[in-house]
N, C-alpha and C positions, 0 to 999 in steps of 0.2 A: 504494500500500500504506500502510495506517495505521501509526502509530508502534508500536502494540501488536503488530501482526502483524510489523512489521520486527524488533522485539525477539525475538519468538517464532522467526522465521526464523533469526536469528543464533544463538539458543540451540540450535536443532535442528542447525545446522551444526557445533556444538561438542560435541554430545551423545555422539559416539563417539570422543572424544579418546583418545589412547593413554595418557594419564596418568589413573590411577584417581581422584586428588583432583579433577582438572578435571571428569571425568565426574560425580562425586558432586555437585559444585557446580552443574553445568549441569542435572542432572536435578532438583535441588531448584527451580531457577529455572523449569524446564519445568513442574513441577507447579503452581507459583504462576501462571504465565502462562496455562496451558491452561484454567483455570477462572474467569478473569475474564469478566464479562458482555460487555465490548466484544469480546474475542477470540472468544468463542463466537458472537456475532452475526455478526462478519465471516466466520468460518469457515463458518457455516451458509449465508450468502449466497453465498460463493464455491463451496461444494459444490453448491448448487442450480444455479448458472450453468454449472458444469463448464468454466470457462475454464482452458486449459492452463497459462497463465503466472501464475496467482494461487495463493497458498498456501491450500489447503483441507485438510479432514480426512484425505483419502487421502494427500496429500503429507506431512503430519505423521506419519501412521502409518508411512510408509516410512522416515522418519528414526528413528522409535522402533524399528523392526525392526533397523536398523543398530546401535543402542545395545544391544539385547538380544543380537545376535550377538557384539558385542565382549565383553560381560560373560560370555557363555557360553564363549567361547574362553578367557578368563582363568581362569574356574572350572575348565574342563577341563584346562588346562595346569598347574594348581596341584599341588603335591606332595601325594599322598594320605596319606602317613605323617606326620600332624601330631597335635597334642594334641586332646583332646575339646573344649576351648573353641574352638579354631580351626575344628573341624568344625561346631560349633554356630553359629558366626558365618557359615560358608558356607551352612548350611541357612537361616539367617535371610535371607541375601542372595538366595538362590533364591526364597524366599517373597515378598520385596519386588519382585523382577523380575516374577514372576507376577501380583502384585497390581497393579503399574503397568499391565500389558497389560490385565488384566481391567477395571479401572476407567476406563482411557482409552477402551476400546471402548464401555462403557456410558455414559460422559459424552458421547461423540460422537454416539451413537445415541439419547440420551434423548428427543430431540424428534422422533424418526422416524429410520429407517435412513439414515445419511449415508455410511458407509463402503461400499465395493464388496464385494459378497459374494465375488467370485472372489479378491480380494486377501486377505480374511480366511481363506477356506478354504485357500488355498495356504500361508499362513504357519502355520496350525494343522497342516496335514498335514506340512509340512517339519519342524516341531518334533517332532511325535509319532513320525515315522519315524526320527528320530535317537535312538539308545539313550540317550545321556547327557542330552540335552535333554528326552526323554520322562520319564526318571527325575526330572529336576529340576523340570519344570513340567507334567508330565502331568495331574495332578489339576486344576490351575488352567485349563489349556487345554481339558480335557474339560468343565469347568464352563462355560467361555465358549461352547463349541460347543452345549451343551444349552440354556443360558439365553439366550444372546444371538444365536444364529444359527438354530438349529432351531425356536425359539419365535417367530421373527419371520416374519410371513406373506410379506413381500416376499422375504426370503432363501429361505424355503421354496420359493417358486415359481421363484427364479432358479437353484437348484442343478440342474446338468445330470445326465443319466443316468449319464455316466461318473463324475461326482463322487459320486453316490449309491453306485455300485459300489465306488469307491476307499475311501470312508468305511466301508462295511460290511466290506470286506476287512481294513481296518486294525483295526477294533474286534472282528471275529471272531477275529483273531489274538491280540489282547490278552486276549480271554475264554478262548480254548482253550489258550493258552500264556502264562499270567499270570506276571509277575515278582513279587518279594516286596512291592514297594511299590504294586502295582496295587489301586485301589479297585474291587473287583468289583461292588459295588452300583451305583456310578456307571456303570461300563462296561455293566452289564446294562440300566440305565435308558436309556442312550444307544442301545444295540442295539434296545430296544423302540421308541424314537422313529425310528431309521433304518429299521426294518422297515416302520413305518407310512408313511414317506416313499417307500420303494421300491415299496410296493403301490399307492399312490395318485398318485405323481408320476412314476413311471418304469415300464418293462416290460423283459422279457428277462432278469431276474435270478432266475427261478423255480428253476432247477436249482441255482444257487449257494446259495439259501436252504434248499432241501431238504437239501443236504449238511451245511450248518451245524447245523441242528436235529437231524439224526441223530447228529452228533458231540456236540453240546452236552448232549443228554439222557442220554448214556451214563454220565456221572459225576454225574448229578443226585442219586443216592442218597447220595453222599458229601458233598454240599454242606450245610453246617450253617447257613448264613444264609438264612432263608426269603425275605427280600426279593430275593435274587438269583434264586431259582427263580421267584418270582412275576413278576418282570419278563420273564424268558425265556418263561414260560408265556403271559403277556399278548401278547408279540411273536409267539409261535407261533400263538395263536388269531387274531390280526389277519391273519397270513399265510395261514392255512388258510381262513379265511372269504373272503379275497380270491381265492384260486386254486382253490377246491374245484370250481367249475363247469367249469373247463377241465382240471383235473388230478385227477379223482376217483380213478383207480387209484393214483397216487403218494401221494395223501392217505391212502388206506386202508392202503397198504403202510407208510408212516411211522407211522401210528397203531398198527398191530399190533406194530411194533418197540418203541415207547416206552410202550405201554399197561401192561406189567407194572411198569415203573419208577414210573409215576404211582400205580398201585394200592399199591405199597409205600410211597411217600411218604404217601399218604392214611391207610393203616392203621397204620403204624409210627411215623411222625414227628410225628403229631398237629399238622398244620399249622394256622396261623391261618385265620380265616374268609375273608380276601381271597384267599389262595392256594387254598383249597378251592373258592372260586367259579370261579377260572380252570381248575382241574382238571375241575370239573363241566362247564363250557362245552366243554372239549376232548372229554370223553366224549360229550356231546350231539352235537357235530359229527360225531364218528366214527359214531355210530349213524345219523345222517341220511345220511352218505355210504355206509355199508354197507347200510342198510335204509331206503331212501327211502319215506316214507309208511307205514312199518311192514312193508314187503315182507320175507317170510321166506325165500324160495327164489330161486335164480337165474332160474327161469322167470318169477317175478313182478317181477324187477328188482333183487334183492339182489346184492351182490358182496362177495367177500373174497379177499385174496391167498392165504391159507392157511385153509381152512374149519375144519379140526380145531383149529388154534391159536385162531382167532377164537371158536369155540364155547366153548373152555375159558376164554378171557378173559371172555366174557359170563357164564359161571357164576361166575367170581371176582368180577366186578363186582356181580352180583346178591347174592352173599353179603355183600359190603362194604356195599351199600346197606341190606340188611335189618339188619345189625349197627349201622349208623349210626342207623337209625330207632329201634331198641331203645335205643341209648345216649341219644338225645334224650329218650326217655321217662324213662329212669333219672335223667338229670341234672335234668330238671324236677321229678321226684318228690321229690328230696332237696334242692332248692335253696330258699333262704330268700327271702322277699319276692315281689314280682310278677315274673313271667317270661312272655315271649311263648310261647304254646303251639304255634302253627302252624309247620310246616316251610316253608322258603323254596320259592318256586315252581319254581326251576330244579332243585332236588333232587327235587321231586315229579314234574316232567316226566320227568326221567331215570329215576326209579323206574318210572313208568308205561310208558315205552318198553322198558325191559329186561324188565319183567313180560310185556309183550305178546309179546316174542320167545321167552320160555322157557315160558310157561304153556300154550301150545298143543301142546307136545311130549308124547310118551308118557312121558318120564322124570318121575317124581314125587319122587324123592329122588336126589341125587348126593352123592358122597363127595368132600370138599374136603381137599386137603393144604395145610398151613400154608406149606410151602416152595414151593408152585406159583408164587407171585408175590412172596412176601415176602423171598426171599433170592436173592442173585446166584448161589448154588451150587445152585439148584433142579434143575439138570440133572445134578448130580453124584450118583453112586451110592455115594459113600463117606460115612462118618460115621454119626451117630445117625439112625435112621429118623424121618421127619417125622411130626408129629402130624396125625391125620386127623379130620375132622368130617363128620357127616351134615347135609345141608342140604335142607330140603323145598322143593318147587316146587308150583305150581298154585294154583287158586282157594281151596283149603283154607287156604292161608297167609293169604289176605285175610280169609276168614271167621274164622279164629282171631284175627287181629289186631283185628277189630272186636268179636268176642264175648268174648274172654278178658280184654280190657283193663278195668282197674278205675278208671282216672282219665282225665282229658282228655289228659294228656301221652302216654298210650299209644294212645288211640283216635283223636285228631284226625289224626295223620300218616297212618294207614291210611284214614281217611275221605277225606283229600285225594288219596291215591294212587288209591283206587277211583274217585273222581269223575273224575279226569283220564283214567284208563285206560278207563273206560266212554265218556267224551266223545270221546276221540280214536279209539278202536278199538271202536265198538259191535258190529261184526260178529264180533269175537273173543270176545265174551261167550257162553258156552254157554247154550242155552235152559234146561237143567236147573239152572243156577246162579241164575236169576232169583228163584225162590221162596225158596231158603235165604237169599240176601243180603237180599231184601226183608223177610223175616221178622226178621232180625237188626236191620235199620234201624228197623223198626216197634217192636221191643222197646226200642231205645235212645230213640226218640222218645216212647214212652208212659211210660217210666220217669222221664225227666227233661225236663220242659217248659221249663226255664230252664237256663242254663249256657253255657259257651263252645262246647261241641260241637254244640249244636242247629243253628246256622246251617250248619255243615258237613254235618250229616245231611240237612238240607233241600236243599242244593245237590246232594248225592249222589243223593237221591231224584229230583230233577228230571232228572238225566242218565239215570237208569235208566228213567224214564218215556219219555224220547225213544228210548232203546235198545229198549224193549219194542215200540214202535210199528213198529220195523224188523224185528221177528221174525215171520216168517210160518209157521214150522214148529212152533209151540206146539200141543200136543195139548189136548184138551178139559179134562182134569183140571187141567193147568197153568193154563189160562185161568181156570177157576173159582177156583182157589186165589189167583191173582194178583188177580182181581176183588174177592175178599173182603178181601184185604190192602189194596188201594188204597182201598176204601170206608172202612176203619178209619183209614188214613193221611189221607184227605180230611177226616174229622171232626176229627182231632187238629189238622190244619193250620188249619182254620177257627178253632179256638179260640186258636191261637198268633198270629193276625194282630194281635191287640190289643197285642202286645208290640213296642215300637219296635226291639228288638234283632233280631227275626226277621221283621219285616213284609215287607221286600223279598224275602227268600228264600221266605217263605210264598206270596206272590203269584206268584212265578216257578214254584213247584211246582204251584200250582193251575192256572196257565196250561199247564204241560207235561202235566198230567193231562187237561185238557180237549182239548189238541191231539192226544193219543193215544187219545181216546175210552175212557179207562180206567174212568171212572165217570160218573154223571150228577149234575149239581148239584141240590140240593134248595132249598127256599125259604130256608133259613138262608144259603145262598150269596148269593142276590140281596139279602137284607137287609143284607149288609155294605155295599152301595153306596147305602144309604139312611139310615145311622145316623151319628151324630156322633163315634163313638169312633175311627173310622178316617178320616183325612184323604186327599183325592185325592193320589195320587203317580204317578210314571211307571209303576212296576210295577203299581199297582192299575188304572190306565187300560188298560194292555196286557192284563191279565187280563180285564177287562171286555169289551174288544173281542173277545178270543178266545171268550169265552162267547157273545157275540152272534152269532158265526159258527157255533159248534157247537150251540147250544141255542136253543130258542124261549123268548123272554121272556114269562112269564105276564102276561096282561092284568089279572088280579086276584090278590091274594094274601091269604089269610085270616090275620088277626092282625097285618097290617102297621099299620093305623091304630091298633088297640088297643095295640100294643107301643110305638109311637113317638108316640102321641097326636097324630097329624097328620090333619087333615081340610082339605078345600078346598071352600069354599062349601057347607058342610053335607053334603058327600059324601065318602066315603073316597078317600084319595089313591091313585092308581094307581102301580104300580112304575115306570112310565116317568117320571112326574112326580117321584117320590121320587129317582130316579137323577139327573135333571136338577138338582134342588135340591141334591143332594149334590155333584155336580160343580162347581156354581157357588157353593157355600157360601151359598145363599139363606137369608135370614131375613126373616120377615114384619115389618112396621113395628112391630107391638106387641111383637115379640121383640127389636127392636134395642136394644142397650145402648151407652152411651157408652164410647169407647176400645176398641171391639171390634177383634179382630185381623182383618187383611185376609184374604180367602179364599185358600186355597192355590193355586187355579187361576191367580192373577195374581202369585203370589210364587215360583212354581217354573217351570222350563223343562220343557215337554212336547214330545215328539218329533213333528215333521211334522204339525201340525194335528190330532192324534188327538182332542183334546177337542172341537173344533168339529165334526168329522165324526161323532163319537158322538152329540153333541147333536142334530144334524140327523137321524141315523138313528133316534133315539128318537121323532121326530115322524112317521115314516113308518109306513104300515100294515104293511109287511113289512120288518122290521129286517134280516133276513138278505140280502134282495135289495139293500137299501141299502148294506150293507157290501161285497157283491160289486161293486156299481157303483163304489164309491170305491176299491177295492183290487184291481182286475183288473191283470194277468192271474193273479196268484198269491195270492189271498186266503187260501188254506188254509195256505200255507207261509211267507209273508213279509208278514204283515199290518203289522208294525211295522218292516220293514227289517232285522230280526234273526231269521233263521230258526233253528229249533231242530234242523233236520236236519243230519246229518253233512256232506252235500255243501256246505252253505254255510259250514261251519266250516273246510273244507279250505283256503280261501284265506288264512286267518290262522294256523291251527295249524301247517300245513306250509309249508316255505319254497319259494321259487322254484327253488332248486337241486334239491329233491326232485322237483318236477314235471318238471324237465329230465331228471333221471336216468331217470325212468320213461318219458319220451317217447323217449329215445335207446335204451332197451332194448325199445321198441315194446310196452310193456305199458299205456301210457296214450296215448290219442289227443289230440293238441293241439286246443284249442277255438278255432278261427278264427271270429271274429265274422262275417266276410264270407261264410262258407259255412254258417252255421247256418240250418237250415230251421225256420221258425216255424210252429207249428200254430195255426190260427185257432180261437179259442174263441167260443162263442156269448155275446156280451156282452148284459147286460140293457139294454134301451132305456130312456132316461130317461122317455119318455112313459108307460111302463108302471108307473112308480113313483108311487104316489099318496101324498099327504100328509094327515095328520089335522090339519085347520086349527085345531081346538081346542088341540091340543098345540103347534102352531106358535105360536099366540098366547101360550100359556103360556111358551114358551121366550123369546119377545120380552119378555114381562113380567119374567122372571127376569134377562135381560140388562140391561134398563133399570134394574132394581133394583140390579144390580151396579155400574153406572155411578154411580148416586146414592150408593151406599155409598162410592165413591172420592171423589166430590165433597164428601161430608159429613165425610170423615176429616180429621183435623188435619194429619197428616204422611203423604204418600204418595210413596214413591220414584218417580222418573220412569220407571224400567224397568217398574214395575207398571202405570203408565198405558199404556205401549207394549204390554205383554202383553194388557191388557184390550181395547185397540183392535184388536190383531191377532186376538183371539178373535172379536170381533164381525164383522170382515171375513171371517174364515174361515167363519163360519156363513152369511153372505150369499153368499159364493162357492159354497158347497155348494148352496144353493138355486138359484143361477144355473145350476150344472152340471146339475141334474136338471130344469130347466125350470120351476120353480115361479115364478120371477121373472126379469126381465131385468136387465142391468147398469144400464140407465138408471133402472129402478124402484128398484133397490138404492141408487143414488146419491142418490135423493130421500127415502129412508126415514128414519124417526126414529133407527134404530139407526146408520145411516151418519153422521148428524150428530153423534150422541153420540161415535162413534169419532173424528171430526175434532176435537171439543172436547177429548178426552183428549190428542190429539197436540199441540193448541195449548198445553195446560197443560205438556206436556213441553218444548215449544219455549220457553216462558217460562223454564223452568229453564235451558235452554242459554244464553239471552240473558243471564241474570244470572251464570252460571258461567263464561262465556268470558273474563271479565275477572278471574277469581280462580283461574287455573290453577296458581298457586303454592301453593294450599291443598291439602293432601293429601286431605282429605275430598272436595272438589269434583272433584279429578282422578280419584279412584277411582270416584265416582258417575257421572261422565261416561263413563268407560270401560265401566262395567257397562251403562249405558243404550245406548251405541253398539253394544256386543256383542249385546245383546238385539235391537236393531233389525236387525242383520245376520242373526241367526238367523231372525227372523220373515220377513224378505225372502226368504231362501233357502227357507223352507218354502212360500212362494208361487210361487217361480220354479223351483228345482231339484228340489224334492221333492213338488210338488203332483201328485196321482195322475192328474188329467185335464189335457189340454192346453188349458186355458182361459187367458185373459189375466190377468196379475197387476195390470192397471191399477187394479182396484178398491182394492188395497192402496196403490198409489203415490199415488192421488188424495187420500188423507187427509193427506198431507204438504204443508204450505203452503210457499211460496217462501222465507219468512223462516227457516223451520226449516233448509232446505238451505243458504241463504246464511250462516247463523250457523255451520253446521258447516264450510263452506268457509273462513270467516274464522278458525275455530279451527285449521284445517290450516295456513293462512298464518302465524298467530302461532307455532304450534309449530315449523314449519319454520325460521322465523327465529330463534326462541328456542333451538332445539336446535343450530343451526349456530354461533350465538354462544357458547352455553354450552360446546360442545365445544372451540372455539378458546381461550376464556378458561381453561377447565380445563387444557387442554394447556399453555398458556403458563405458568400459575401452577404446575402440578405439575412441569413439566419444566425450568423455568428458575429462577423466583423461589424456590421451595421449596429447590432445590438450593443457591442462594446463601446462603439463611438457614441451611441446614444447615452449610455451610462456616464461616460467620461465627459460628454458635453453638458450634462445636467449639472455638473459642479456639485453643489451642495444638495441638489434635488435627489430624491429617493426613487429608484426604479419601481418600487412597490407602491408608490403613491397612485391612487385610483383617480385618474383624470378623465375617465371615460364618461360618456353621456349615459346616465343610468336610466333615463326615461325612454322606454322602447316605444316611442311614438312613430309617426310616419317617416320622419327623416332617418331614424335609426333603423327601421325595418328594411328600408331599401338597400341597406348595406349588408344584410344578413341573409344568407341563402336558406332555402327550405330543405333541410337534410343535406346529406353528403353529395358532392358533385360527382357525376359519373366519370369513370376513368376514360370513357370515350368522348367526353364533352369537348367541343371545339375550343373552349376557353383554355384548355390545357396546352394548346398547340400554338407555335409561333409561325410567322410567315415562312421561315426556312423549313419548318416542319411540313407545312401545306405543299410547298414545292417538292419536297422529298416524296410525299405520299402520292401526289399527282404523277410525278415522273415514274415512280415505282409501278403504279397502276398501268401506265401506258406500256412500259417494257414488259410487264407480265402478260398483257393482252397480246402484244406482238409475238412473244415466244409461244403462247398457247395457240395462236392462230397459224403460226408459220412453222411449227415443228414437223409437219408432214411434207414440207416443200423445200426446194433448193433456193436459197436466197443469198444475197450478198453478205449477210451476217449469219452466224451459226446460232440457231435458237437454243441449242443445248448449252453452249458456252454462256450465253446471256443468262439463261435460267440458273446455271450453277453459280454465277457471280452474284445473282440476286439472293440465292439461298444462303450464300456465305454471309450476307448482312445479318441474318438471324442466328448464324452458327458461331457467335462470338461469346467470350466469357462474360462480358459486361452486358449482354443482351438479356433482358428480362421482360416477359409479357405482363409483369405487374406495373410496368411503366406505360404511361399513356401512349407515347410515340411508338414504342416498340410493339405494343398491342395492335395499334392501327396498322403498322407495317406487316405484322404477322397475319392479320385478318385479310389484308389485300392479297398476300401470297397464297393463303389458304383458299381464297375464293377464285382467284383468276388463273393460277398456274395449272391446276388439273383441268383437263378438257375431255369432252365426250369422244373426240376423234382419236386421241392417243393418250394412253396411260403414262404416268410418270415412271421413269426408271426407279428401281428399288432403292438405290443410294439417295437419289433426290427425295423420294418419298420418306425415307428415314429421317433426313434432315428436316423435312417439312413438319413431321409429327413429333419430332424430338422435344420442342418446348412444352408440349402437353403433358409430358411425363416428368418434368423437372419439379 
């Protein structure tokens, strides 16, 4: 034992001396010794070795507990009838004792958890269960539990189920039967954290938690501190989301009990936004549990413990939401300065759900009593009669909200609600409501071409277009009226595309109209894709693809050359050529200007090779056959992977629990992939697809010009070079798929060589940037380029519509490109490991010593923290331990390492069956060596992320890993 530890040991032996003066002297010596660098280093080493005969942090903590027990006994035995000054000194003494414990624990665990979780919890529980010590140190010990135990991941995982149960029992009792000195905000915060721990770290406590929340919400109306209610509501939502799939009936029963209380808090107490968010989440969960996927009756899967009571609550909630929406409009109308107009999405979703439940009923007006939910005496027949209100129901309310509103604050909330209502429940829209609603939206669109409400109008129209496609019971008169309205809306939308504010929404509406065959495009529509006023974007390309499926592209268009003054070799330019030039941003040599902007097609990300496929389709004799070939089996509904039909939205709009509820009530059949019977469709044969060679040559000319544009540009970001190469390879692969050319011929083509040259240029950037990873700009640029490379690779492997080989894309990457990326991974892995260690040592030891030395006469154990756990304090405290996979644990260098590692893994997995310029087996072995190091531990955040990427991406269905590589891959699981 070193001299410093020997002194500390002797001090600890005397720390519980019977004489108060001796204890005071020894505790001061204890404070001084415990924070010396030599003592900390020795205690850390002994704690890690766990040698039973050496002084470590656990042993010191046991000595400190004896001191606390002695001081507590003296304080408890003291005469209570003393002067105010003596009482103040005793209070100060209690604060000092709590401060010593708090900072000893933090000082011991500052470099990682050294103290045993079981010892800490036992001491805290014993202290809080004693009435006197709880009153004396309750707030400090609760702070320790929240900040120093429940926020530490190791402790979070070490707490047993019995300890979770004991802790919840203790704090439930403190909340339900508080003493005068109980900090209710802190207790509620701890309950929130404990509930999260019970739900994710233990099981078997469900009944106990249901009982607590039923009791806790009884007196919520009388609680004046919103922070307390907010924490309890957050805990309730965590619990209900965790147990709703297994305890639907109990969740519904509890919801019906506390629903009126929460409505009262919302309507009468004017809660802050954070509390209102929790209440809305609770209401949403109750609607999902009572009415999965919008089911309205028991026969369709709905459930309620008391149907009459639940219906009454739904009417009250509807009234509250309508009032809230109107108040939002009023507040915005009279507020000064800029104010966000839109309503939050969760409130819009809740409003749509409640409207869906009530709009289909025969009741058009209901009478609401103010005391129904607003007063605890609502069931009393005594006193003054309650005030009654008439509340309207039905689609007339929606139409009035859209039509009578005079400003954006009144209109936009109802536009949002209508959009979500139609999108989630298109079958509930009455056919006779389509014409009136569409008429109102057309009026709004025609009256105001600009303004904040227009994007919302366009989104609403898009959903109505999808909804109308699903309506098969429309009569002839309705269809004619709708056709006239859509024709007018089509013309207005075409003119609004030139506005950047509404471009995306306009193209989405045009796509929805085309999808529903609601009108036919005219020549003005096709001219959009041949002019310079609108740049190619993801929404524009999707709309173009939809048009190619639904309509026949005219071979000639009158006025095209005259309007845009475009001719090709003394002949008018065809629409196909114009669209190709528009997509690629082609400029003739005589039109080229210095410092011209790069084309949008290489500056933006487009989904799944859509641009390359459209370019090839435009060179075919039959465009529609080409689209069908590339997008089977569902070209009509899922061209872009994002169907507009309701069935495809159900996977994201509705939760897994709702699907389960309907399956258990036998209203929905589970979709087992193994039992699905696939119906074979007649696929177009590639040999039947013929190419217009003149157009194919034009496309090659435009692509070569695009490459020359990049080569002649002064500054080209490397991700743009990768996108351009990916576009070229995409075109070549499409031609290979339809049999126009073979892979061997494609590899010798001029386009392929140009693509390789672009990747070589990008590789040169990597070679220069790998030695400048400390520069923020280089780091960001490399990350962007690697992310683009991964997206392009996925478009050729995971999202390519035909089952052809991705080897063509992999062949453009030289060995140096891959080796440089591997070298970057090695550098970042070494750099990140050292930086984390240095950071930890500097922050956890040296900074602490400087802090102590800089304080001069100040005492490290002085409690200068904010003891009031109010709103400002809560924002700094997490709820439970942070996950090891949380992104907050990673640095910018870590993210670059993980992105690069994922790209290399995908390349090796996809290319291990092919002959490439790089050897996939060598790259794979180098990547596996990153986790086969002595200092590699999957208990560290970065290392676990690296391991999960290797585990997910390296094995592939096409080729099994060699036994040696497999052994390295699974080795960390057995350490």
